[in-house]
Each structure stands twice: as C-alpha cells, then as structure tokens.
C-alpha positions as CSV (number, residue, x, y, z in Angstrom):
1,M,94.4,95.7,46.7
2,Q,97.8,93.7,45.2
3,P,99.8,92.4,47.5
4,S,103.1,94.1,47.8
5,P,106.6,92.4,47.8
6,I,109.3,94.2,49.6
7,T,111.9,95.8,47.0
8,D,115.4,96.1,46.9
9,A,114.5,100.3,46.1
10,Q,112.8,100.7,49.5
11,L,115.2,98.5,51.5
12,A,118.0,101.2,49.9
13,R,115.9,103.9,50.9
14,W,115.3,102.7,54.5
15,S,118.9,102.1,55.1
16,D,119.7,105.4,53.9
17,A,117.3,107.0,56.4
18,Y,118.4,104.7,59.5
19,Q,122.1,106.2,58.4
20,G,121.4,109.6,58.7
21,S,119.2,109.5,61.8
22,A,121.3,110.4,65.1
23,E,118.2,109.2,67.2
24,R,118.2,105.7,65.6
25,R,121.9,105.4,66.1
26,L,121.6,106.9,69.5
27,A,118.9,104.2,70.1
28,T,120.7,101.3,68.7
29,R,123.6,102.1,71.0
30,A,121.5,102.4,74.3
31,L,119.7,99.5,73.4
32,S,122.4,97.5,73.1
33,K,123.2,97.7,76.8
34,A,120.0,98.4,79.0
35,E,116.2,96.9,78.6
36,L,113.6,98.8,76.9
37,A,111.7,100.3,79.9
38,D,115.0,101.6,81.3
39,V,115.8,103.9,78.5
40,A,112.5,105.2,77.7
41,F,112.1,106.1,81.3
42,V,111.2,109.9,81.8
43,P,112.2,110.8,85.7
44,G,110.2,113.8,85.4
45,A,106.9,112.4,85.0
46,A,107.9,109.5,87.4
47,A,108.4,112.4,89.8
48,A,105.3,113.3,89.9
49,M,103.7,110.0,90.8
50,R,104.9,110.3,94.8
51,Q,103.2,108.5,96.5
52,K,101.1,111.2,98.6
53,F,97.7,111.3,98.1
54,S,94.8,114.3,99.3
55,L,92.2,111.1,100.4
56,E,93.9,107.8,101.7
57,I,92.2,105.3,103.6
58,P,94.1,103.4,106.2
59,A,94.7,99.8,105.1
60,L,96.6,96.9,106.4
61,E,99.7,95.5,105.1
62,V,100.1,93.8,101.5
63,A,99.3,90.3,100.9
64,N,101.6,88.3,98.2
65,Q,99.8,86.0,95.3
66,K,103.6,84.6,94.9
67,Q,103.7,82.6,91.2
68,S,99.8,82.5,91.0
69,G,97.5,84.1,89.3
70,R,95.0,84.4,92.1
71,C,94.8,88.5,92.3
72,W,91.1,88.8,92.0
73,L,90.7,86.8,95.3
74,F,93.5,88.4,96.7
75,A,92.3,91.9,96.0
76,A,88.4,90.6,96.9
77,A,89.6,89.4,100.4
78,N,91.4,92.4,101.3
79,V,88.4,94.4,100.5
80,L,86.6,92.3,103.4
81,R,89.1,91.8,105.6
82,E,88.9,95.7,106.2
83,N,85.8,95.9,107.9
84,I,86.8,92.8,110.1
85,A,90.2,94.1,111.3
86,K,88.3,97.5,112.0
87,E,85.8,95.8,114.0
88,K,88.2,93.8,116.1
89,N,91.1,96.6,116.1
90,L,93.6,94.3,114.4
91,E,97.2,95.4,113.0
92,K,97.3,92.3,110.8
93,F,94.9,90.3,109.3
94,E,93.9,87.9,106.3
95,L,91.2,85.7,105.2
96,S,92.0,82.3,103.8
97,Q,92.6,82.9,99.9
98,S,93.5,78.9,99.8
99,F,90.0,78.1,100.9
100,L,88.2,80.4,98.4
101,A,90.9,79.1,95.5
102,F,90.0,75.5,96.7
103,W,86.4,75.7,96.2
104,D,86.8,77.5,93.0
105,K,89.1,75.4,91.7
106,F,86.4,72.5,92.5
107,E,83.4,74.7,91.3
108,R,85.6,75.6,87.9
109,A,86.1,71.5,87.3
110,N,82.4,71.1,87.5
111,Y,81.3,73.7,85.4
112,F,84.0,73.0,82.9
113,L,82.8,69.4,82.7
114,E,78.8,70.7,82.3
115,T,79.7,72.9,79.5
116,I,81.5,70.0,77.5
117,L,78.2,68.2,77.8
118,Q,76.4,71.2,76.9
119,L,78.5,71.3,73.6
120,R,79.0,67.7,73.5
121,D,77.1,68.0,69.9
122,R,80.0,70.4,68.5
123,P,83.1,69.3,66.8
124,T,86.4,69.8,68.6
125,D,87.4,72.4,66.0
126,D,84.2,74.4,67.2
127,R,85.1,78.3,68.1
128,E,83.7,77.7,71.4
129,M,84.4,74.7,72.0
130,M,88.0,75.2,70.9
131,H,87.7,78.1,73.8
132,V,86.2,76.3,76.4
133,L,89.3,73.4,76.1
134,Q,92.1,76.2,75.4
135,T,90.6,78.2,78.7
136,G,90.5,74.8,81.3
137,V,90.6,75.9,84.9
138,H,92.9,78.3,85.9
139,D,93.6,80.9,88.9
140,G,91.8,84.0,87.1
141,G,88.7,84.8,88.0
142,Q,85.7,88.0,88.2
143,W,84.5,89.8,91.0
144,D,81.0,88.2,90.7
145,M,82.5,84.8,90.7
146,F,84.1,85.4,93.6
147,A,80.8,86.3,95.3
148,N,79.5,82.9,94.0
149,I,82.1,80.8,96.4
150,V,81.6,83.3,99.5
151,R,77.7,82.8,98.8
152,K,77.9,79.3,98.7
153,Y,81.2,78.1,101.2
154,G,81.5,81.0,103.6
155,I,84.9,82.8,104.0
156,V,87.6,81.5,106.9
157,P,90.7,83.3,108.2
158,K,93.7,82.4,106.6
159,D,95.5,80.7,110.0
160,V,92.4,78.7,109.7
161,Y,93.7,77.2,105.8
162,D,96.9,78.3,105.1
163,E,99.4,78.5,102.2
164,T,101.0,75.3,100.7
165,A,103.8,74.6,98.4
166,Q,100.8,74.3,95.6
167,T,98.7,77.2,96.3
168,G,101.9,79.4,95.9
169,A,103.3,78.1,92.6
170,T,99.8,76.6,90.9
171,R,101.3,75.8,87.6
172,P,102.3,72.0,87.6
173,M,99.0,71.5,89.9
174,N,96.9,73.5,87.1
175,G,98.2,71.6,84.3
176,Q,98.0,67.9,85.9
177,L,94.2,68.7,86.9
178,N,93.9,70.4,83.0
179,R,95.1,67.0,81.7
180,A,92.7,65.3,83.7
181,L,89.8,67.5,82.7
182,K,91.1,67.0,79.2
183,A,90.8,63.1,79.5
184,G,87.6,63.5,81.2
185,A,86.4,65.7,78.3
186,A,87.5,63.0,75.4
187,K,85.6,60.3,77.3
188,L,82.4,62.2,77.9
189,R,82.2,63.2,74.5
190,A,83.2,59.5,73.5
191,L,80.3,58.1,76.1
192,A,77.5,60.7,74.5
193,A,78.8,59.6,70.7
194,S,77.9,56.1,71.5
195,G,74.6,57.0,72.9
196,A,74.7,56.8,76.5
197,G,72.3,58.0,78.6
198,E,72.2,60.9,81.3
199,D,72.6,58.8,84.2
200,E,75.6,57.3,82.4
201,L,77.3,60.6,81.7
202,S,76.5,61.9,85.3
203,A,78.0,59.1,87.1
204,C,81.1,59.6,84.7
205,K,81.5,63.1,85.7
206,E,80.9,62.1,89.1
207,E,83.6,59.9,89.5
208,L,85.7,62.4,87.8
209,L,85.1,64.8,90.7
210,S,85.7,62.5,93.5
211,R,89.1,62.1,92.2
212,V,89.4,66.0,91.5
213,Y,88.5,66.6,95.1
214,G,91.0,64.2,96.9
215,F,94.4,65.5,94.2
216,L,92.7,69.3,95.8
217,C,92.9,67.9,99.0
218,S,96.5,67.2,98.7
219,C,97.1,70.2,96.9
220,Y,95.8,72.6,99.6
221,G,97.0,70.6,102.4
222,G,93.8,68.9,103.4
223,E,90.0,69.6,103.2
224,P,89.0,72.8,103.8
225,P,88.0,73.3,107.5
226,K,84.0,72.6,108.3
227,R,84.4,74.0,111.6
228,F,86.9,76.0,113.4
229,D,87.8,78.8,116.2
230,F,88.6,82.3,115.3
231,E,91.6,83.3,117.5
232,Y,93.1,86.5,117.3
233,V,95.1,89.1,119.5
234,D,94.5,92.7,118.9
235,K,96.3,96.2,119.0
236,D,96.4,96.2,122.5
237,G,97.9,92.7,123.1
238,E,94.3,91.2,123.9
239,Y,93.6,87.3,123.3
240,H,90.3,86.5,121.6
241,A,88.7,83.6,120.6
242,E,85.5,82.9,119.0
243,R,85.1,79.2,119.3
244,D,83.3,76.6,116.9
245,L,82.4,78.8,113.7
246,T,81.4,77.5,110.2
247,P,82.7,79.3,107.3
248,A,79.0,80.3,106.9
249,S,78.4,81.3,110.1
250,F,82.0,83.5,110.2
251,R,80.4,85.0,106.6
252,D,77.4,86.0,108.0
253,R,78.8,87.5,111.2
254,Y,81.6,89.5,109.4
255,V,80.2,90.2,105.9
256,G,76.6,90.7,106.3
257,D,74.7,91.8,102.8
258,L,77.7,93.4,101.7
259,L,78.1,91.2,98.4
260,E,74.3,91.6,97.7
261,R,75.2,95.5,97.7
262,I,78.4,95.2,95.4
263,V,77.7,95.4,91.4
264,S,80.4,95.4,88.8
265,I,81.0,98.2,86.6
266,I,82.5,98.7,83.6
267,N,84.2,100.8,81.2
268,A,84.4,99.7,77.7
269,P,84.2,102.7,74.7
270,T,83.4,100.0,72.2
271,D,80.4,100.1,69.6
272,D,79.3,96.4,70.9
273,K,78.9,97.6,74.3
274,P,76.4,100.9,74.7
275,Y,77.0,102.7,77.8
276,H,74.1,102.5,80.5
277,R,73.7,98.5,79.6
278,T,74.3,95.6,81.2
279,F,76.2,93.0,80.0
280,T,77.3,89.1,80.7
281,I,79.5,86.6,78.9
282,R,78.7,83.1,77.2
283,L,80.3,80.5,78.8
284,L,82.1,82.6,81.8
285,G,81.3,81.3,85.6
286,N,82.4,78.5,88.3
287,V,79.6,77.5,90.5
288,V,76.5,75.9,88.5
289,G,73.6,77.5,89.3
290,G,75.3,80.5,90.4
291,R,74.9,84.0,89.7
292,A,76.3,84.8,86.0
293,V,79.0,87.4,85.9
294,K,77.2,90.8,85.1
295,H,78.4,94.3,84.3
296,L,77.2,97.4,83.7
297,N,78.9,99.9,81.5
298,L,79.6,103.3,82.4
299,P,81.5,106.1,80.7
300,M,84.7,107.1,82.2
301,D,83.3,110.0,84.0
302,E,80.4,107.8,85.8
303,F,82.7,105.3,86.5
304,K,85.2,107.4,88.2
305,A,82.6,109.0,90.2
306,A,81.1,106.1,91.8
307,I,84.6,105.1,92.9
308,L,85.6,108.5,94.5
309,R,82.0,108.3,96.4
310,Q,83.0,105.2,97.9
311,L,86.7,106.1,98.7
312,Q,85.2,109.3,100.1
313,D,83.2,107.5,102.4
314,G,86.0,105.8,103.6
315,K,85.9,102.3,101.3
316,V,88.5,100.7,99.6
317,V,87.7,99.4,96.0
318,W,88.2,96.2,94.2
319,F,89.1,96.7,90.7
320,G,90.2,95.4,87.0
321,S,92.9,96.8,85.0
322,D,95.7,96.0,82.5
323,V,99.0,96.0,84.2
324,G,101.0,95.2,81.1
325,H,101.8,98.5,79.8
326,F,104.0,101.6,81.3
327,G,105.1,100.2,84.4
328,D,107.6,100.1,86.9
329,R,107.4,97.3,89.4
330,A,110.1,98.3,91.2
331,A,109.2,102.1,91.7
332,G,105.5,100.7,91.8
333,I,104.7,103.1,89.3
334,W,102.0,102.9,86.0
335,D,101.8,105.7,84.4
336,D,101.6,106.3,80.7
337,K,103.7,109.6,80.6
338,C,106.5,108.2,82.7
339,F,108.1,106.0,79.2
340,D,108.4,107.8,76.2
341,Y,108.7,104.4,73.9
342,E,107.6,106.7,70.8
343,L,110.6,109.0,70.9
344,L,112.9,105.5,72.1
345,T,111.6,103.5,68.9
346,G,110.8,105.6,66.4
347,L,107.5,103.9,66.0
348,P,103.8,105.0,65.8
349,L,102.6,103.6,69.3
350,T,99.3,105.8,70.6
351,V,96.2,103.6,70.7
352,G,93.2,104.5,72.1
353,K,91.1,102.6,74.7
354,E,88.4,101.7,72.0
355,D,91.1,100.4,69.3
356,A,93.1,98.8,71.8
357,L,90.1,96.7,73.1
358,N,89.0,95.8,69.5
359,Y,92.5,95.0,68.3
360,G,93.8,92.7,71.0
361,L,96.3,95.1,72.5
362,S,94.8,95.2,75.9
363,A,92.5,93.6,78.0
364,M,91.8,93.1,82.0
365,N,94.6,90.5,83.6
366,H,95.1,92.2,87.2
367,A,92.9,93.0,89.8
368,M,93.8,95.3,92.9
369,V,92.4,97.4,95.1
370,L,92.2,101.2,95.5
371,T,92.7,102.7,98.4
372,G,93.3,106.3,98.0
373,V,93.6,109.2,95.4
374,H,95.0,112.8,94.9
375,L,92.4,115.2,94.0
376,V,93.3,118.7,92.4
377,D,90.1,121.2,92.3
378,G,88.0,117.5,92.5
379,K,89.7,115.8,90.2
380,P,91.9,112.7,90.2
381,T,95.2,113.1,89.1
382,R,97.1,110.0,90.8
383,W,95.5,106.8,92.5
384,K,96.9,104.9,95.4
385,I,96.8,101.3,94.8
386,E,97.4,98.3,97.3
387,N,99.1,95.6,95.2
388,S,99.4,91.3,96.0
389,W,102.6,91.0,94.6
390,G,104.2,91.3,98.3
391,D,106.0,94.3,99.7
392,K,108.9,94.6,97.9
393,G,108.0,96.7,94.9
394,G,106.5,100.5,95.3
395,E,106.4,101.4,98.7
396,K,105.6,98.3,100.7
397,G,103.9,96.8,98.0
398,Y,101.7,100.0,97.8
399,Y,101.7,101.3,93.9
400,V,100.3,104.5,92.5
401,C,98.9,105.0,88.8
402,S,98.3,108.4,87.0
403,D,95.0,109.4,86.4
404,S,95.5,109.0,82.3
405,W,96.8,105.8,83.1
406,F,93.9,104.9,84.9
407,D,91.3,106.4,82.0
408,L,93.4,103.8,79.2
409,Y,93.8,100.8,81.5
410,V,91.4,100.4,84.2
411,Y,88.2,98.6,83.1
412,Q,86.3,97.0,85.8
413,A,85.2,98.3,89.6
414,A,82.8,96.5,92.1
415,V,80.9,99.2,94.3
416,E,78.3,99.2,96.2
417,R,74.6,100.4,94.6
418,A,74.6,103.4,96.9
419,Y,77.4,105.1,95.1
420,L,76.0,104.5,91.7
421,G,73.4,107.0,92.7
422,D,70.3,107.2,89.8
423,L,72.1,104.6,88.1
424,A,71.8,101.6,90.3
425,A,68.4,101.1,88.7
426,L,70.3,100.5,85.1
427,Y,72.2,97.1,86.7
428,E,68.7,95.6,86.9
429,Q,68.3,95.0,82.9
430,Q,68.3,92.1,81.3
431,P,72.3,91.8,79.9
432,I,73.0,91.1,76.7
433,E,75.2,88.5,76.4
434,L,79.0,89.0,75.0
435,A,81.1,86.0,73.2
436,P,83.0,83.9,75.5
437,W,86.4,85.3,74.3
438,D,85.1,88.8,74.9
439,P,88.0,91.0,76.4
440,M,85.4,92.1,79.4
441,G,85.8,88.1,80.7
442,T,89.6,87.9,80.6
443,L,90.5,88.5,83.9
444,A,89.0,84.9,84.1
445,R,91.0,83.4,82.0
C-alpha cells in the first residue's frame, strides 16, 4: 500500500463533520473546563460499586507505600501479617517493608551485575542488553521474588526496621544506585574486553557491591537487624515480648511453610501462552540462585475459581493488575462501566484483553490484596481490594473493582496449591521461557 498524505479535501470533510456534530461541540465546551475522567464519569454505574460484599474477610488497616513502587512487597507482607495479627490478637500490625526492600535492592544489584557479565560479549545495542540497562534496579517485583527474599533473609516487624525519608520516596535513591551500577557495568565490560580473568571480574563486582551495601544502609537507617525482640500489645491491652529472635526464626515461627504452598497463576489470553502451561521470564529475578519467577496460565473461569475458593476459606489473596484504566482514586473505584470515554471522545476505544497485551496497551503495574467479593447466584459482581496508597482514597484505603474490570485488567494472583484442585499438578511442568520484556514480567519493572 502506498503512503497516503492528508489532503485538503479530507480536511474540509472532517472540519464539516466536526462543525455539524452537537456532541463534539458539547464535548469541546466540557473539556475546556474539566478533566477527561470527570466528564466521562457515569454516576449511575458508579453507584453500583458500593462497598458492600456478600463475602468479606476482616483485615487490618491499610498501609502506605508513599512515593515508591513497592506495592508488591506491601501487598505480600499484608498477606502474611493477617495470620500473625489473628494469632496474637492484634488490632494494628505491619511487617517491615523496608527490611524486604533493602535485601531486594541489594540482591537485585548483584543480579544486575551478574547479568551484565553473562551478556558481556553482546554489544550495548543488543536488545537484551539494552533491556537490562534500561530496566536497571527499581522498586517493582513479583510474588516469587518476594518469596526468594523471605526464604533467604526472613522477615521482621515494621517497628524493628522502620521507614526513612529515602524508603518512602525512592526515586533519588534509585537514580544514584542505577548510575553506580551502569558505571560498574561499563567497567566490567571494559575489563572483560581487555582479557581480564574471572577472579579480576569477581573482585571488581565485589568491590562495587560493598559500596552498594554501604549506600543502602545509609538510605535505610542502618543495617538490617540480625537479632531483635518482638514486642506487642494485644487488643486487650496486654503487653507481650518474645526475646532474641532472628529474622529467620521469626519467619519460621509465623510463616512456616506458607511460601511453599503458594504458587503464581496468571490469565494471559494470547497465542504465545497456551492455557494450562507454565511460563518463566528470561533475565527476570532478584536472588542469584533463587527460584525463578514461574506462572501457570489459566482461563479466567479457572483463575477466578481458585481465588474464590481461597477467599471462601477466609484467606486473603495477593494479585497483580493494571490500574491505569477506568479508575477513580478518590472514590476508590475501578470499573470500565463507570467511564464512557467513547461517548465523550468519539473515538473507537474498545480493546479486548488479548489485543491490549499484544499491542502494549495494558500490562501489570500494581499489586494489591483481595479481601472480599460480592456474589450473585454464585457469580462475582464486584471485588473488595486492600490497597497500599494510604487511607485517603476509597473507604479508608479499601477499594472496589467490578467483575468486568477484573476480567480485563487482572493478570496474576498468588494462591495456595490446595485451591487449584486437580490443576495444581500442572504447576510442576517445565516452564516455557518468555522474552525479558514480556508483559507478564512488567510488575517487576
């Protein structure tokens, strides 16, 4: 097909069409004074997104990730804290997101440098090398990456290793860290090109990691604790203390084998990802030698069924989604029916989930926790969500999404194997490796 430049005749027709459209003229007036989302808002549909649910799991107050991309760590830590709070009769409790983020950052720095060494013979404009350099070390992550950190380093209560100015606003810290890592990548590649041996390359990497460790300690308020006391006051006002714990002993006592029971399921309806197969993503991870990110792809009905079984058993569910579509942060709503952008814009905007993934319109960018669902005749109509954006949006930080929005924009969940039923055996398959930039890995970027 030959390129077709825009002609004067076409411009004249389009101008006439605009001038003759009452809808376009009305939209022009509205959009000159108001935000797109405010004009497109459908109040009748929003009224159906009320925070009332037929199945609701009592959960603690929401946390606040502030100006950081640590949603996956907050959501995962919030899943674990519920069991601890229930056992200890606690009204308020958080696990230390900073402890988890420190070790994730440090391990991710090592993973980055090891990947640079792995790809050292590639030119810097090689697509995989460019992807690694552009991604660097940031705040995002996956459930399996969270599990790797907890398996290796354990967990601690938040008051043992609290937030700092840097942990709650991570961009400056990440900028300096990535600058240093890219400088280190250049040095390692130059050493390799000059014929340096493995010992010299390892020494160079170790020296940089030593500096990274020191920098992270400065940003996170000192070294992560090696031993601590678990002190708490329960709902009855009684003080308790468990002395001389380690992060590993605390994990063993209060998490047990839960991480071994949980697996990641996804709903990715694209031709390159057959249902009932497992997938991993090349060059995506944090702990060198840890377990790879692994997903079992399921049709949406099976995906939801596993989640519902876990909720019905009184257990909250970590999940990953794309929150960049059809949302009202103040109201705490995600619903594709609450915003009529096609009517407002006159544009053809309907895109199915498969095309949204294939054409880069949608990918996972936020992890949260499902704590309830409203069922009508056994079918979900709306879902209750524990977010980590503080308590100002929604109902004290709890949000709601419609089931149609769930179908379009929820991609991943972490569920216990038992709730997969006969499908659990499928998780043991050898995973198919996906490209580093696959949308099923974007939550970690």
